[in-house]
N, C-alpha and C positions, 0 to 999 in steps of 0.2 A: 557361493551361489547367491544371486540377487533375490531377495524376497519381495515379490511384487504384492502390494496390498490389493485386496479384493474390494475394499471400500474404506473410506476414512470419515472421521467425525472431528470437526475442528473444535478445539477447546482453547479459550482465551485465558491464559494464566496471568494472575496478578495478585495483589494482596487481598482482593475480595474473592478470588477463586484459586484455592491452593491445591497442593499435591494431595493433602488429606481429603479435601472435598472431591477431587477427581477420583480418588480411590473408591469413594462411596458410590460413584455412579458407573463404575466399570461394569458391574453385573447388569445394569440396565442397558448399556451399550452392547454388551455381548448378547443379551437376550434379543435386542433389536436386530442383530445380525452384522454389526460393525466388525471389521477385521483389524482396523488400526485407528488408534487415537492420533489425531493430527494436531500437534501441540504448538501453540504460539511460543515465541522465544521465552526461555525461562532461565537464561544465564543472568548473572548479577547485573541489575539495572539500577538507575538512579532511584533513590528512595521515593516511594509514592507513585512509581511508574504504573500507568493503567494499561500499557500495551506491550512492554518488554522490548521495544525497538531502540531504546536508549541505553544500550549495554555499556557498562563501565569496567567490567572484568570478565574476560572470556574463560577464566579458569575455574570459576565457581558457580554454583547454583544461586539463584536469587533468594536471599534469606526471607524476603517477604512472601515468597511463594511456598516456602517450606524448608525443612531441614534435610540433610542428606539421607537420614533415616526414613523420613516421610517419603522422599523421592523413591528410595529403594522399595518401600511398601507399595507405592503406586505401580512401579515397574513389575513387581512380583504379582500384583493383582491382575495386570494385563496378561502376563504369561500364564497365570493359573486359568484364565478364561480363554486361552488360545488366541490372544490378541497381541499386537505389536504397536510400534509407535513411529510416527514420522515427525521429525523435529524441524521447526522453522528456524533458520539461522540468518544472522544479519552481518554479512561480510563487509558491507560498504562503508559503515560509519559507526561512531560511538558517541555516547552522551558525554559532554565535556563541561557543562556549566555546573557549578556547585563546588563541592569539596571532596569528591569521591573518586575521580578517575586518576589513578596513580600515574599513568603514562602521560596524560595531558598536564598534570601538575608538574611533572618532571620537566616537560618542555617549557612551561611557563617559568620555571625556576632557572633553567640552564640554557634556554634558547637553542641555538644550533649546536651547542656542546652537549646537549642532552643525548642520552643513549637512545631516546625515542624520537629524535628530531626527524628521522626519515620514515617514521611510522605514519605520520599524518601528512596530508597533501598540502604543504605550506609553501608559499612563495616567499622565500627569505630575501629576495632582491627585487621588490616592487619598484615602480617608478618613483613613488613618493619617498623622498629622502628620510623623512621622519620614521618610516616603517622599515628601513634597512635593518635586517637582522632581528626583527621583532614580529610578534604575532598580534594582530589587532583583535581585541576582545570586546565586542560590542554588547556589553551587558548593562550599562548604566541607564537609568530611567530618565536622565536629563543630561544636559551638556556637562562635560567633564568638570569644568571650572565651577559650575553651580553645585554639583554633587560634592566636590572637594570642600568648597566654602561652607557647605551645610554640615560638614563634619561626618559625612556618611561613609567615608573611606577611613578605616581604622588600622593603624599599625599594631600588631600584636606579637608578643614574644611567648613562645612555648619553652619554658625553662627545662622541662623534662627532656625535650628533644634538642634543645639548643638551637632553635631555628626561628626566624622571623617570617611573618606573613602579613599581607594586607587583606583585610576583609571588607567586602561590600555585602552587608547583610549575611546571607548563607553562603556566599561565594568566597572562596579562599584563593589568594594569589601569592604563591611563595616568593619571597624576596631572593634575588640572586645572591649567593654567598659572597661573591666578589664585591658586592656593595654593602656588606655588613659594616664595613669601616665607617660609613656615613652615620651609623648609629653608635658604634662602639668607640670611635675616637672621642666624641664628647663625653662618653661615660668614663674613658680612661683619664681624661683631663680632670674630671670631677673627683675621681678616686685618688689621683696623684696628690691633690691638695689635702685629701683626708687621710691617706694611708702612708704617704711618703714614697720616694722613688724606688726604694729597695724592697718594698712589700712583694712577697711571693705571688699573691693573687693578682696584683697589678702587673707584675712582669709576665705572668701567664696570659693575662688579657692582652697585653701589648704584643706578645708572641702570636696570639690568635689573630689579631688585627693584621699582622704582616702575612700570616699564612693564608688567611682568606683573600687578601689582596693579591696574592701571587698565584691564585688558581688560574689555569689556562682559560682564555676567553673564547669568543665565537670563532676566531680564526683557526683555533685548534680543534677542528671537528672530526679528525680522523678517529677511527675506532679505538686505537691504542690511547690516544690523548683523552678521548671521552672517558674511557675506563679509569685512567689515572686521575682525572679530575673528579670523577664520581667517588672514587675511593678516598681521595684527600679531603673533599668537602665533608664527607660523612664522618671521617676521623675528627676533623676540626669541630663539627657540630657536637660530637660526643665529648670532646674536650671542654667546649663551652658549657654543655649541660653539667658536666662534672664540676666545673668551676663554680657554677651557680648553686650547685647542691651543697658545696662545702663553704661557700662565702655568701652569707645573707646580704652583705653590703653590696657585692657585685650585682646580685640578682635585683636588689632594690633600686640600684642606680640605673640598671637597664630598663626596669619598669618605669621609672620616673622619666627617663629620657624619651621612651616610646610614648608615654602619655603626653609629654610636652609637644612632641612632633605631631600629635593628632590634632593640635590646634584648638582654637576657640571660635565657634560660630559667631560671626559679626566682626571678627578681627582677621581679615584676609591674609595679612602678612604672617600670621601665626601658622599658616599652612605651607609656607615656603619650603621648609626643610622636607616635609612629607612629599611635596610636589617634586622637588629635586630627586628624591629617592625613587619615586614612581617613574619619572622620566628616564631613569637609568636602568630600567628593568628590561627583560627580554619580551615583555608584553606592553601593549599600549591600550589602556583602559579607555573606552569610548562610549558615547551615546549610542543606543541600539540602532538608531536611524542611519548612522554612519555606515553600517554594514553593506547596504546596497551598492555603495560607490567604492568603499575602501577595503573591505574585508579581504584578507590575503590567505585564507585557508578555504579549501573546497568544503562545501557543506552538503548535507542531504537536502537537495533542492535549495530553498532559501531559509532553512531552519538553522539559526545561529547556534542553537544548543547541540546540534549533531554535526560533528566534524568528520569528514571523510578520512578513511585510512587507506594506505597504499598496498592493496593486496598483490600488486605486481612485484613488490619487495618480498622475496621468499621468507625473510625473517618475520615479516608481519604475518604472512600466511601461517607459518609454523606456530607462532605465539597465539594467534587468534583461533586456531583450529585444533590445538593439541587435546583439549578436553573433549570436544565434540567427536573427534576421531577415536578417542578412547571409548566413548559411549558406543560408537559403532562396532568397534572391535569386540567389546564385551557383550554385544547383542542386546544392549539395553535400549538402543535405538536402531530401527531397521532402515531408515531412509531419511532424506533431507529435502526440505523445501528452501530454495535460495531466494532471499528477499532482494529485490531491486538489482538484478544482474546488470542492467544497463548503466549503472553507476560505476561499474568496474572498468579499469583501464584496458584490460585484456581478458574478456570473459572466457574465451577458449582456453587460454593458459590457466586460468583459475579452475575451470572444470577438470582439466587434465590433472592438476595438482590434487584436487579433491578426490578424484577417483584413485589416483596413485597412492594417496595417503590412507585409504581404507584397505581392509584385508583382502588378500587373494587376487587372482587375475594377473594379466600382463600389462605392459606399458600401453597406454592409450585405450585400454578396454574399460567397459562399464563394470564396476565392481560393487556399486551400491546404488539403490534406487534414488534418483535425484529428479526433482521437478523444479522449474525455475519460474519466477514471477516475471516472465517476459510478456510484454504487451505488444501484440501484433496490430499493425494498421493495414486496413484494406486487404489486399491479397498477399501481404507479406508472409513469408515462411520463416520458421526457425532456421538459423544458419546451419548449413551442412557441416558435419564433423563434430558437433558438440556432443560429448559423451554423456547425454542426459536421456531421461525417459519422456520428456515433454514439458509442457507448460502447466501452470496451476489452474488453467481453465477459463480465463476471461473470454477467449475467443468462442469457446463452446457456449458459455452463458449467453452471449449476445446472439449467437447463431440460433439456439433453441428458442430464445425469447422472440426472435423475429418470425418464427413459425406461427405465432399467435397474434400477428398484426396483419390486418387486411390491407394488402398493397393497393387495392382499388380506392382506398379512402385517402390516399396521400393528398390529392388535390383539394378535397373537401376540408381536411384538417389544416392544410396550409392556409386556405382562404379564411377559415374561422380564426386561426391564430393571428394572422395579419390584420383582420378586421377588428379583433378585440384590442390589439395593442396600438392600432392606428398607423402602422407603417409596415414596410416589408423588410425582412432581415435576410441577408445573404450569409449562410453559415460559413462558407469557405472564407469569405472576406472577414467575417467575425473572428475566426480562428487566427488568421493572419494578424489582425489588429491586436488580439489578446496576447499573442506571442511577443509582439513588439512592446506591448505594455509591460509584460513581465520582465523583459530584458531591461527596460528603462527603470522600472521601479524596484525590482527585487534582485536581479541577476546582472546588474550593470558592472560590478567589480570583476566578475569572472569574464565578462566580455572584454573589459579593459586588458586583463591579463593575456587573453588570446590575441587581441589586436597588437599588443606590444611584442609578443612572441613572433607574430607574423611579420611585423615591421623589421625585426632583426633578420628574419629570413630574407625579406625583400632587399634589405641594405647590403646583404652579403653577395649579391649578384648584380653586376653592372646593368643587366637588362631589365631589372625590376626595382632598382634603387630609388627611382623617382616616385614610387607609390608612397603617399604620406600616411601617417598613422590614422588621420581622420578618414581618408578615402578607404583604407582597409577596414576600419571599424564600421563604417556605414555599409560597406559591401557585405561584411560578415553578418551584420544585423539583418539585412534583406535575405541572405541565403538561409540563415537559421529560421527566419519567419516563414520561409517558403518550403522548409524541409518536409517531405511527405511522410516520413516515418520518424520514430523516436530517435533512432541513430543507425549508423552503419557500423561495420566490424572490420575496418581496415587495420592491418597489422604490417609489420616490416616484411612479412612473408607473402601477403596476398591482398588483392583487392578483388572481391568476387564480382561477377557480372551484375548481380542485384545491387551491390553497393555502388558500382560505377553508374548504374542507371539512376539510382536515387540522388546521387550527388549531381549528376548532369541535369536531372529534372529540376532540382532546387536552384542551381545556378542559372538555368535558362529562365525560370520563373522570376528570379531576382532581377535579371537583366530587364525584363519587361516592365518591372515596377520602378526601376532606377531612373532618376532624372539626370544622372551624371552624363557629361558630354563624352567621356571616354569610358567604355565598358571593358577595357582590357584588364582592369583590376579583377573583374569577375573570372576571367579566363585564368589569370594567375592563381587565384584562390582554388579554382577547380583543379588545376594541375598539382597544387599542394595537397589537396584533400585526397586525391587518388594516387599521391606520392610520385607521380611522373616528374614533378619538378626536381626531385632528388637525383635523377639520372645524370650521369656525367659530372657530378660535383664531388668535392672531397667528403670523406666519411663524416666529419663533424656536421657538415651541411645536411647530408642525408639523414643523419640521426635527428637533427632538429626538425626536418620536414616530417618525418614519420611521427615524432613525438607530438608535433602540433596536430597532425591529422587524428591521432588517437585521443588527444585532450579535447579536441573539437567535438568528438563523438559523445564524450561525457556531458559536455555542455548542451548539445542539441537535445539530448534526452531529458535533461532537467527542464529546459524551456518548453518542450512539448508537454511534459507532465503538468507543469504549472499553468501554461497558457491554454492547453486544450482541456485536460481533466478538471483542473481547479479554477478555471475562469470561464471558458466558452460554454461548458456544459451547465453552468449556472446562469447563463444569459439567454440561451436559446431553448424555448419551451414548447415547440410545436406538439410533440408527444414525448413527455418526459421519461417514459419507460425505455426509450432509446438512449437516454443520456446516462451512460455508465462507463466505467473503466473498460477500455478496449472496444467500446462501441462506436458507432457512427450514426449520428442523428439523421444523416442524409440517406442511409440505407433503410428505406421504409419497408421493412418486412423481408421475409425470406421465403422463397417458394419451396414446395415439397421437393422438387427436383434438385434445387441447390443444396438443400439439407442432405439429401441422400448422397449426392456427389461428395460432399465434405466428409460424411461418415465413412464412405468407402475409402477415401484417402487416409483417414485416421486409422482404419482397421489395418491398412497396409503399412503405414509409416510410423504412426504413433499409437500403438495399441494399448499403451500403459500410461498415457498422459492423463492428467486429472480432468474430471468433468465436474464443474461447479455451477451453481445457479445463484449462490449468495456467498459473499466473503466479508471479512472485516472492513474491506475497502469499498464495498458496494455503495452506490449512491442511494439505492433503494433495495429492499429485500426482494427475493424472488416472488413472494406473494403480493407485494405492492405492485411490482411491475406487471404481474399477471392481471391485476384488476385494471390498471391504467390502460393496458392493451385493449381492453374491451371497448374503449372509446373509438377505436378504429373500426369497430364493427357497427357502431351506431353513430356515425358522424353527424347526421342531421339532428338526431335527438340531442347529442352533446351540444351542438351549436345553439339549439333552442334554450337549453337549460343554462349554459354558461353565460349567454347573453342576458338571460333573465336575472341571474345572480349578480352580474355586473350592475345592472340597473337597480336591483333591490338594495344592494349594499353601497351604492354611491353616496348615500347620506352619512356613511361612517368615515368617509375620506376627509382628511384635513390637509389643505394646501397641496392637493394632488398626490398625497401619500396614502398607500403605496403606488408605485408606477403601475401602469396597466400590465406590463410584462411580469412584474412580481405578483400581481393579483392573479394572473393566469396560472402561474406556478402554484399559488396557494390552492386554487380550486382543484387542480389535478392531484395535489398532495392529499387533500381531504378525501377525494374519491378513492385514492389508493390506500388510505389508512383508517378510514372511518371504522370505529370499533365494531368487530363482527358480532359481538354479543350486545351491542348497543341498540338504541332506538332512534327513531327519526325526529324526536322532539327535544332531546337533551343530551349533552355530552358532559363528561366529568372534568373537573379542574385539572387533573393530571394530564388529560388529553390536550386541553388547551395549552398547558405549559409546554408539552412536547412539541406541538406545532409552532408555538411562539419561538422556542429555542431553535428549532430547525430553520425557520424563516430567517432568524437572525444570522445563523451560519451561512445560509444560502445567499443572502444579500451582501454579506461581507466577502464571500468568495467571488461573487460576481464583479466586485470592484467598480460598480457604476455609480451608485448613490452613497455608498459607504464602503469601508474596507477594514481589514484587521489593522493596518498601519495608520489609517487616517479615518477614524470613526466619526460618523455624522450622527451625533446623538439625537438630533431632532428627527432625522429620517427613521432611525431605528426605533425610537419611541413611538413614532407615528405608525409604523408597521405593526408593532406589538399591540397598540391600541386598536388597530383595525382588525387584527386576528381575534382579539378578545371580544370586540363588538360583534363581529360576524358570528362567532361561536356562542355568544351570549344572547343573541336575538332569536326569539322563538320562530318567527317567520323564516328567517334565513336557515336556521338549523333544520326546520321541517322540510324545506325544499332540497337543501343539499343532502341531508340525511336520507330522505326518501329515495333520491336518485342513486346515491352511493350504495345503499343496501340492495337496490335492484341489480346494480352492477356486480355486487359482491359474489353471488353464486356463480355467475359466468366466469368471474375471475378465478374462483376456486377450481372450476372445471379446467381452465387453462393451466393452473398451477399443478393440478393432479396429473395432467397429461405430460407436462414438461418434467415432472418428478419421475414418472415411470421411464421416460426417454433417458433421463440422466442415469438411472439405475441399470439400464440395459444396453446403452450405446457403447461403442468401442472406447475403452478407457476405464479409469478408476473413479467411481462416483464419490464426491465429497459432500457432506452435509455440514453446513455451518451451525454452530451451537444454537439449539433452540428451534431450528427450522425443521425438526422432525414432525412438528405440528404447525399450524398456521402461525406466521410471525410477520406482523405488519410494521417492520422497522424501517427507519430512514437512515441517513448517513451517520457515521461515527460522530458523537458518542451514543446516539440513540440505539445503535445496533450492538452496544456492549452492555445493555441492561441485563441484570441477573436473570438466569433461566431457572424456572421452577421445575427441577427434576423430580421432586416428589410427586407432583401432579402428572408428569409424563410417565413415571413408573406405574402409577395407578391406571393411567389410560392404556398403557401397553398391557397391563395385567388384564384389563377388560377385553382388549383386542385379541389377546391370545386365547381367550375362552372360545373363540370362534373355531379353533382347530378341533374342538370336540363336537362341532355341529356339522350337519350335512343336509342335503335336500332342502325341504321347505323351511327347516329351522335356520339353516344358513342364509337362505334367501330373505327370511324375515329379519335376521340380524343385519344383513347388508342394507336392506331397505331402511332400517332404523338409522344406520350410519348416514345414508344419503338424505334422509329427512331431517337430520340434525347435523349438518356439515360444520356448523360453527364451532362445535366442541373439538374439532381437529382429529377425531378418531379415524375418519376416512383417509386422511393423509398418512397417519401413522400406520394404519392397516396396509396401505399400499406399499409403504417403505418396508415394513416387516416381512411381508410376503415376498417381495422382490429380492431383498437381501438374503432371505432364507434360501432362495433358489441359487443365488450367487455362491453361497457357502457350500451348498450341497453338490453343485455342479460347477466348480470354479473354471474348468477348461472351456465351458460353454461361453464364458465371457472373456477370459484372458487369452485364448487361442483361437476363438471362433472367427469365421468370416462374417461378412455383412452383406445381405442381399436385400435390395429395396423391393418392396411389394407395391403394386398399383391397384387402386380401387376404381371400379367402373360403376356406372349408374348415376342416379339422380344427385347424390351427395358425395360422389367420389372425391371431389376437391376438398372435402372437409375431413378426410381421413389421412393419417400418417401411419404407415405400417412397414415393418421390415422383419427379417428373420436373421437370427444368429445361429449358426450350425457348426458343430464339431463332432467328428466321428458319427455315431448313429443318433446323436441327440440334437434337438432343434428347439429353439425358443422363438416364438413369433409375437411381436408387439403390435398392438393396434390401439391408437389413441385418436380422439376427435380434435378438431380445431375449428375456430371461427363459428361457434354455435350459438352466439347470443341471439341473433335474429331467428334462428331455427327454433329455439326454445320459447321465444315470445316473451311477453311481459312477466309471466310467472317465474321464468328462469329455472334454476335447479340443477342438480348434478345428475339426476337420473334422466337419461336421454334415449333409452332403448327404443322407444316407439317411433322415433323419427327416421330410423335407418332403413326403412323399407325400400326395395329396389336399388340397394347399394351392395356391391359384392367385391370381395378381394380376389384378385387373380394370383394363384400360387404356381410357381414354376416347377412344381413337383406333383407326383401322382396323388391319387386318393389316399386319405389316411384319417386317423383320429387324433384329436387334440384334447388335452385336459386344461380347462381354464383355471389357472392358479388361484384366481380371486374368488370364483364362484363354485369351483369343484365340478362344474358341468363337463360332460364329454360331448365334444362337437365332431361332426364328420363332414368332410369335404365332398363336393360333387365333382366327378371326373369330367374332363373335356379333352379335346384332341391333344393340346400341348401342355397339359397340366390339370389343375383342378381349381374350383372356386369355393369360396366360403361366404355365406351371407353375413354381412355386418350386423344385421338385426339380431342374429342369434349370438354373435360374439359379444355385443354390448347390451344385451337385453336386461341383464341383472346388475351390471356394474359399469360405470362410465369409461373405464379403461380396461384393457385386456392383456394378459401375458399367457400365451398358449404354449403348452409344453408337449412335445411328442418325441417318439423315436422312429427312425426310418431305416 
């Protein structure tokens, strides 16, 4: 039976947050009402990993996170408190740089003859002759020859293991045993003169030279030959280690020869032998900048350190999931979150294998709770037939955020933005250009591989053989740049109507942008992508077409992620609360009707999908976005202030730095993050550092004036100086701080409302670590700052004292929370009460229907309300929206007095409700087709309401 979580709390495990520390906070999470810990990856990752997504060993826990015994205590603590665990897993890639990934090191050592050669997505036959049968390893900080001549590449011999390696600082590259003779032959010649021809140690060394040299090469890559080669090379290594152990002369001669081969800086010819050795390896060491054009292994986007693995290979799936599936079977883990499923060759196949590998159920059935990090674009839906429970919640996060954006302000804020930056920006055109930029600068090599593959398909048919590689590559570039979604899910078995539509749309868009005289190449590519080109051809041709279509999908998703998420969203700043993963800056707000429609669909189709408002990948935390949203409610006031700040701070600019666009981003960032407990006359050094570091990341991601690969130190230092000057100037701080603190409480009201919606809407609410109280975080690494759980435990202890209060005493306590919202108790109180209801009446949220409620009267447009009902139980949610102007200059969270002449229409008869937050009993008024409830009575004592009743 699948165990559906009632709620989850995300914990980011690393060396700074361990199993032992997690065990200590389990009682707090249980008291808060959380049902499941939602753990970041904690399998063995590279040493020093801060996020766990660079796994190097899928069979063991990460030692930096804790021991197996500490893990068991963590799991036991969860179970003792009636809690479970959802684990984030990373099927798409592994960390490969360094000296720790045994599979990758085996590939580097043995090339195509490695037992793991098929585990990684490596193109062993690229166009470049130099890379035939090799893996390009772009790890060097400078040109290969320069690095070699500086003596930074070191040949090393491990006498205990009998093996040679080349080191580049912490990076180890095993030498192919077939090439050991290049080192050992000079050693044998030296020892022959010293020991004589008949010396037993010399004869053993000569025997080893012959044995190593006769190991099967790259052409013998069949499983049997691979196994034979692996066995023989290991035997020979042990023989060499034994020889060195008994003969100090042999060991010393090997060390001396290795040292000589390492050369002398300043004498280039002294490195010739080492160069020849390196050139004959199964890897090609290269300058890191070479990766964009020549890399021949698929990566996680453009991250050279993360090599993609081939989950379509069943052996890979088995090896990478054995331990995780064991955790599921032992019920130490209750469900899985799948990272980056769009990187998989065949996601459906992967999900079916995942469900099949867990305990119970029949073929094709859901056996374990699974949510996937699928990012949906526009009206895109999760593909039918996936045996999953839904996505991780990005679509919900953007949907609920849109409720608190005033759609009527779109024109005002567009004009303000364009006026400030001095030009108009077309976001759609911007995305198109950014995707082309990413293909050119970062993902060019992958595009070359696709174009070459497509060229081979074209050449195999006389009707398409005249398409050149250049024309195919240019057409592919345009189609990918025009692609409306991250990817399609074409397989050898099906092309869905949605996939057909997206491919056709991209091709037609690309045609309009093309300057080519003949557009038939686009029609050819379209036929390939929908696999119709395969019809009527031999099987090898059909296989090639399908393989290309499926590889193309992996590429288009990477380009969208880097071009849209990591470039465009850092260039377009009309209203930055819209700029998030899965969001659309052009969707300026969400109507109440749109929201209800989507929730009704979720209740029917995805009742157990995750509901999130902040994640480790968020560009801004939920509370930051809620504050920035307020600008849409006061567009004229915002324009007045931001124009004033631009004028006030112009004296701090140096040679036009920062650009007006970056400056506009800065001011919105300050409004969203200004310390809640701060003042309007001074900010601390730590805050200035945070903003400076964020702006550095933002401008590098934007890739306009600087970038990660081509840093413009002058521009970066100019931006840093500007930030420090603005936040160090009393007049500037006074103006920005005063405005930001006025916005603060309206933002808190927004956040409180969206929090209650998340906790009660159809799905499984997730709280990202620390967001149980206000958390004004920016993008990673800012959102990975340590969480003060001791302070939260104390706050929860204070909040829980309210359960002993009633009547006027409870009202007084709530008024205290609302008068002092900055301390975060009001958010924690809301979460605690709502989660308590979820735990006491789980079916009211896991099985309930969803009914939209409508508000009439003066302020009906400012209310969002709905009912969840199951059996004879009903929960009614009422929250305010767009209240900044209604509350006036003073702002605040208490807003009961403004709701006169506003009523909820209820589609059921008269009845009584208990307000979960205030303890009040409320009674509806009957009318012909139902009943009404005065919003003033519902929100009189607390700004949001959760009404519970039985019918």
